[in-house]
N, C-alpha and C positions, 0 to 999 in steps of 0.2 A: 773349541774344547780347550783349554789350557793343557799345557804338557813341559814336565820340565826340562830346563832345558841341559841340566848337568846333573850326575848321578850324586845323591847323598854320601856323604862320606862318612866314615866309620863313626870318627871322633864327634860328629856333628850328629849322628842317629844317637848315639850313648849319652851326650849332653842332652838331649832333649825325652831322654830315656831315665833319666837321672834320677827322681822321683816317682818310679814304678814300680819299686822292691815293695815285696810284701813284709810288713813288718807283724813281731810278735806282739800279742794284745798286752797291757801292763797287767803285771799280777800283785796283788799286795796281800797282806795276812790278815787275818782278821782279828782286832783288838781284844779280842774274849777269846774265844777257842783257837788261836793262829791256824785255821784251814786257810791255805790259799784261794784268795777269790778274786774275782776281776773287780777294777775299779768301778765306785758309783754303783756297786748292787748289793741286795741281801745276802747276807751268808747263809746257804742251805743247810748248815749240821745246827745252828744255836739261833737262827732267824732273827738277830741284830742286823740293825746299819747304822751307823753314825753312834754306837753305844748306847743305842737304843731297843727294846722289844720291840719289833714291827709285823713279825706275823709268828703263829704258836708252828712248833715243828713235833710233830708226832715221833714216839722214838721207833729204829726199825724192827722190822718183823723177822 
């Protein structure tokens, strides 16, 4: 079985893990109602996507 000959240094380990950080999702604002939404998704407030109505949204109870 293969066994490492030397211990992995902190810098080598950190370099390997440089891309493992968690990033926040991109947030944009709806062009119609200015509600913050995730990119490429239908606005839950007005039901529009890219300036076109996609679904009807019922008023809150």
